[in-house]
DOZANU-287651 format. One record per residue (C-alpha): residue number from 0; residue in three letters; x negated, y negated, z negated. Coordinates in Angstrom, 3 decimals. Example, Ala and Ser with C-alpha at 12.3 -4.5 7.8 and 13.67 -1.06 7.14 Angstrom:
 num residuo       px       py       pz
   0     ala  -12.300    4.500   -7.800
   1     ser  -13.670    1.060   -7.140
//
This chain:
 num residuo       px       py       pz
   0     met   -3.076    2.332   -2.778
   1     pro   -4.919    2.013    0.924
   2     ile   -4.191    4.544    3.748
   3     lys   -4.507    7.998    2.834
   4     ala   -7.238   10.269    4.550
   5     gln   -4.316   12.436    5.101
   6     ser   -2.914   10.404    7.118
   7     leu   -5.354    9.657    9.622
   8     ile   -5.995   13.233   10.256
   9     val   -2.424   14.141   10.661
  10     leu   -2.468   11.202   13.030
  11     ala   -5.727   12.171   14.579
  12     leu   -4.491   15.653   15.134
  13     ala   -1.409   14.651   16.976
  14     leu   -3.262   12.560   18.924
  15     ala   -6.158   14.947   19.764
  16     leu   -3.485   17.630   20.710
  17     ser   -1.460   15.506   22.813
  18     gly   -4.349   13.927   24.766
  19     cys   -5.710   17.345   25.944
  20     gly   -2.054   17.690   28.158
  21     asp   -1.329   20.846   29.782
  22     ser   -4.526   22.336   31.630
  23     asn   -2.159   24.071   34.145
  24     val    0.071   21.443   34.886
  25     phe   -1.758   20.732   38.146
  26     ser   -3.235   24.511   38.567
  27     ser   -1.241   24.959   42.107
  28     met   -2.700   21.603   43.920
  29     ala   -4.943   22.979   46.495
  30     asp   -6.560   19.716   48.106
  31     asp   -9.255   19.430   46.233
  32     ser   -9.661   15.703   47.313
  33     ser   -6.313   14.528   45.639
  34     ser   -5.556   12.568   42.996
  35     ala   -3.852   15.574   41.152
  36     ala   -6.819   17.979   41.541
  37     lys   -9.484   15.168   40.370
  38     thr   -6.859   14.776   37.324
  39     gln   -7.019   18.625   37.016
  40     gln  -10.387   18.714   37.223
  41     gly  -10.982   16.142   34.715
  42     leu   -8.824   18.079   32.352
  43     asp  -10.403   21.180   32.221
  44     ala  -13.692   18.821   31.394
  45     leu  -11.794   17.638   28.758
  46     asn  -10.274   20.625   27.105
  47     ser  -13.851   22.382   27.469
  48     glu  -15.464   19.529   25.064
  49     asp  -17.865   19.073   28.511
  50     tyr  -16.694   14.988   27.873
  51     ser  -19.494   13.832   29.966
  52     glu  -17.967   15.015   33.276
  53     ala  -14.268   14.346   32.007
  54     ile  -15.404   10.458   31.832
  55     thr  -17.164   11.009   34.952
  56     thr  -14.166   11.979   36.575
  57     phe  -11.973    9.893   34.820
  58     glu  -13.151    6.228   35.270
  59     ala  -13.707    7.316   38.814
  60     leu   -9.555    8.007   39.331
  61     asn   -9.645    4.579   36.714
  62     asn  -11.498    2.670   39.162
  63     gln   -8.989    3.954   41.703
  64     asn   -5.923    3.648   39.832
  65     pro   -6.516    1.298   36.608
  66     asp   -3.051    0.652   35.445
  67     asp   -2.287    4.772   35.549
  68     pro   -1.146    5.041   31.616
  69     glu   -2.257    9.078   31.976
  70     ile   -5.469    8.492   33.264
  71     ile   -6.087    5.372   30.990
  72     lys   -4.862    8.182   28.034
  73     tyr   -6.886   10.808   28.988
  74     leu  -10.190    8.416   29.588
  75     ala   -9.828    7.167   25.939
  76     ser   -9.668   10.751   24.521
  77     ala  -12.849   11.654   26.686
  78     tyr  -14.804    8.711   25.350
  79     val  -13.488    9.176   21.804
  80     gly  -14.399   13.020   22.322
  81     ser  -18.018   12.227   23.186
  82     thr  -18.390   11.091   19.785
  83     gly  -18.147   14.489   17.995
  84     phe  -14.544   14.045   17.698
  85     asp  -13.068   17.765   16.825
  86     val   -9.624   19.298   16.783
  87     leu  -10.512   22.272   14.899
  88     asp  -12.819   20.261   12.058
  89     leu   -9.844   18.010   11.765
  90     val   -7.346   21.519   11.098
  91     asn   -9.986   22.402    8.285
  92     ile  -10.486   19.062    6.820
  93     leu   -6.437   18.424    6.435
  94     ala   -5.424   21.755    4.836
  95     glu   -8.598   21.139    2.392
  96     ala   -6.909   18.018    1.843
  97     asp   -3.904   18.883    0.978
  98     glu   -4.983   21.679   -1.545
  99     ser   -7.304   19.307   -3.305
 100     gly   -4.398   17.023   -3.082
 101     ser   -7.243   14.088   -2.898
 102     asn   -6.253   10.822   -1.188
 103     asp   -8.530    7.786   -2.584
 104     asp  -10.451    5.522   -0.630
 105     arg  -13.467    7.330   -0.786
 106     asp  -12.419   10.432    0.286
 107     met  -11.406    8.361    3.571
 108     phe  -14.408    7.524    4.235
 109     glu  -15.715   10.699    3.571
 110     thr  -13.036   12.061    5.951
 111     ile  -14.339   10.130    9.308
 112     gly  -17.500   11.088    8.478
 113     asp  -16.724   14.877    9.345
 114     leu  -14.867   13.856   11.550
 115     phe  -17.905   12.272   13.301
 116     asp  -20.525   14.440   12.644
 117     gly  -21.418   13.197    9.384
 118     asp  -24.008   15.039    7.812
 119     gln  -24.318   16.584    4.339
 120     asp  -24.736   13.024    2.559
 121     gly  -22.359   11.196    4.922
 122     ile  -24.230    9.979    7.163
 123     ile  -23.427    9.744   10.790
 124     ser  -25.868   10.026   13.395
 125     asp  -26.021    7.458   16.605
 126     leu  -23.321    5.540   14.680
 127     gly  -23.650    2.419   16.978
 128     thr  -23.211    4.723   20.238
 129     lys  -20.328    6.536   18.617
 130     ile  -19.093    2.457   17.339
 131     asp  -19.436    1.869   21.128
 132     met  -17.628    4.692   22.586
 133     val  -14.520    4.147   20.534
 134     asn  -14.684    0.523   21.446
 135     gln  -14.277    1.339   25.134
 136     ala  -11.493    3.900   24.528
 137     ile   -9.869    1.000   22.445
 138     asp  -11.004   -1.736   25.384
 139     leu   -9.026    0.424   27.822
 140     leu   -5.979    0.815   25.460
 141     ala   -5.221   -2.444   24.238
 142     pro   -7.116   -4.690   26.831
 143     ala   -7.264   -8.214   25.340
 144     gly   -6.468   -6.452   22.290
 145     ile   -2.785   -5.756   23.341
 146     pro   -1.930   -2.111   23.738
 147     ser    1.155   -1.077   26.084
 148     gln    3.994    0.445   24.547
 149     glu    2.448    3.930   25.916
 150     ala   -0.865    3.240   24.497
 151     glu    0.003    1.981   20.708
 152     phe   -0.049    5.167   18.924
 153     gln   -3.258    6.277   20.557
 154     ala   -4.584    2.617   20.337
 155     gly   -3.903    2.316   16.506
 156     leu   -5.616    5.371   16.227
 157     tyr   -8.731    4.575   16.632
 158     ser   -8.793    1.263   15.603
 159     ala   -8.083    2.677   12.149
 160     val  -10.672    4.866   12.395
 161     gln  -13.171    2.328   14.142
 162     ala  -12.211    0.091   11.539
 163     val  -13.998    2.676    8.794
 164     leu  -17.024    3.271   11.374
 165     val  -17.753   -0.587   11.465
 166     thr  -17.697   -0.672    7.569
 167     ser  -19.927    2.139    7.004
 168     ser  -22.014    0.839    9.472
 169     ile  -22.243   -2.835    7.592
 170     leu  -23.064   -0.610    5.217
 171     asp  -26.348    0.695    6.982
 172     gly  -24.294    3.765    7.672
 173     ala  -25.047    5.001    3.804
 174     asn  -22.593    7.247    2.386
 175     ile  -19.945    5.291    0.237
 176     asp  -20.357    7.657   -3.076
 177     thr  -24.343    6.711   -2.796
 178     val  -23.857    2.771   -2.806
 179     ser  -23.612    0.883   -5.763
 180     asp  -22.390   -2.499   -6.190
 181     ser  -25.517   -3.837   -5.807
 182     asp  -25.819   -2.286   -2.194
 183     val  -23.008   -3.904   -1.758
 184     asp  -24.167   -7.350   -3.077
 185     ser  -27.083   -6.867   -0.463
 186     leu  -25.794   -5.078    2.300
 187     val  -22.887   -6.648    2.977
 188     pro  -23.911  -10.322    3.761
 189     ala  -27.165   -9.569    5.090
 190     asn  -24.680   -7.113    8.011
 191     phe  -21.214   -8.760    8.167
 192     asn  -22.430  -11.466   10.267
 193     gly  -24.977   -9.809   11.940
 194     asn  -24.532   -9.124   15.670
 195     ser  -23.190   -5.565   16.792
 196     glu  -24.067   -3.271   19.663
 197     ile  -20.472   -4.323   21.207
 198     leu  -19.823   -7.534   23.629
 199     asp  -16.696   -9.611   23.768
 200     pro  -15.499   -9.179   26.727
 201     ala  -14.446  -12.661   27.019
 202     thr  -17.571  -14.499   26.657
 203     gly  -20.271  -11.673   27.161
 204     leu  -21.934  -12.403   24.135
 205     pro  -22.418   -9.464   21.302
 206     leu  -19.732   -9.902   18.525
 207     thr  -20.685   -9.736   14.985
 208     asn  -19.785   -6.772   12.748
 209     gly  -17.360   -8.619   11.005
 210     gln  -15.527  -10.124   13.942
 211     leu  -15.243   -6.242   15.372
 212     leu  -14.223   -5.038   12.074
 213     asn  -11.213   -7.616   12.468
 214     lys  -10.513   -6.671   15.910
 215     ser  -10.171   -2.975   14.872
 216     leu   -7.563   -4.271   12.233
 217     ala   -6.132   -6.361   14.317
 218     val   -4.722   -3.654   17.015
 219     ala   -4.306   -1.419   14.169
 220     thr   -1.927   -3.780   12.539
 221     gln   -0.168   -4.898   15.763
 222     thr    0.393   -0.767   16.264
 223     lys    1.531   -0.345   12.231
 224     asp    5.320    1.017   13.608
 225     ser    3.707    3.431   16.216
 226     leu    1.978    5.057   14.056
 227     leu    4.284    5.246   11.397
 228     glu    6.688    6.516   13.633
 229     gly    4.053    9.129   15.127
 230     leu    3.264   10.204   11.312
 231     ala    6.484   10.836    9.349
 232     asp   10.366    9.812    9.061
 233     gly   12.861    8.404    6.232
 234     glu   11.488    7.636    2.596
 235     asp    7.687    9.027    3.808
 236     arg    7.445    6.925    6.745
 237     asn    8.528    3.795    4.507
 238     asn    5.830    5.104    1.848
 239     leu    3.643    5.399    4.160
 240     gly    4.211    1.493    5.746
 241     glu    3.833    0.262    1.894
 242     asp    0.537    2.295    1.706
 243     phe   -1.086    0.647    4.941
 244     asp    0.302   -2.897    4.029
 245     glu   -1.217   -2.370    0.681
 246     phe   -4.992   -1.483    2.562
 247     leu   -4.650   -4.647    4.544
 248     ser   -4.146   -6.769    1.658
 249     asp   -6.761   -5.313   -0.604
 250     ile   -9.180   -5.576    2.458
 251     gly   -8.236   -9.262    2.697
 252     tyr   -6.277   -8.859    6.140
 253     val   -3.746  -11.103    6.818
 254     asp   -3.820  -11.860   10.658
 255     glu   -6.236  -12.697   13.460
 256     asn   -5.821  -16.598   11.877
 257     asp   -6.746  -15.325    8.631
 258     pro   -8.996  -12.427    8.568
 259     val  -11.281  -10.590    6.751
 260     ile  -14.724  -12.249    5.276
 261     glu  -17.372  -11.208    4.005
 262     thr  -16.762  -12.082    0.416
 263     asp  -13.480   -9.364    0.568
 264     leu  -15.248   -6.748    1.759
 265     val  -17.816   -7.003   -0.698
 266     thr  -14.880   -6.772   -3.334
 267     tyr  -12.882   -4.139   -1.535
 268     leu  -15.729   -2.199   -1.500
 269     lys  -17.013   -2.544   -4.886
 270     gln  -13.026   -1.517   -6.082
 271     ile  -13.208    1.353   -4.328
//
């Protein structure tokens, strides 16, 4: 069984809570022009969900010190926060999932839709923009697709979520519950090799939707151990690891040299 909806939610919740930081860490700093004061300004904006201000502040700090892991973490959180990623929504979804005991693949797509402000029909508005913002966060955390040790958990989470968003985009944003096998047969071939709105940093050319999906899966796979460590211990961690491996097998991803191809995605979507 692929990665559970609850698994993604728990990881997202842990990340969202850790990403906010302590809003009083720099409260005693008097110099408003100092990096510490600017960091506090950005954290205040992040905690108050003023993501535009947070992005502006942390981008400026990142330009001054591009290797600061804390600034990278906060800026990535701001990028993803601007898409509608909300902690309280996560808590509510987690509670509902626990009560219902529901954890299949369709629930995973519905959960991600809820996380990113999907409407009552499961359609995520401005999906392309949200994919772009999540991609910016992933590129920041995992330059050239390789995250630092400090960024593995966050990069892995965002990449796992991005894989679902990109798959939804390939389906023209349709709710997975409303997609028929014939829809899959027409939409995936039409969109898998079509250009996304994301540029390849190495070439400056648009990535295809398929390339973007595989990019997300590659980072998620690299960060598997950090994701599992952040979620569970002992037998639960082993079970989640098996679920993750089965998800990759179901969707047809082995590694960067043996990625998901169009027919793999068609088969996966039909089976769920």
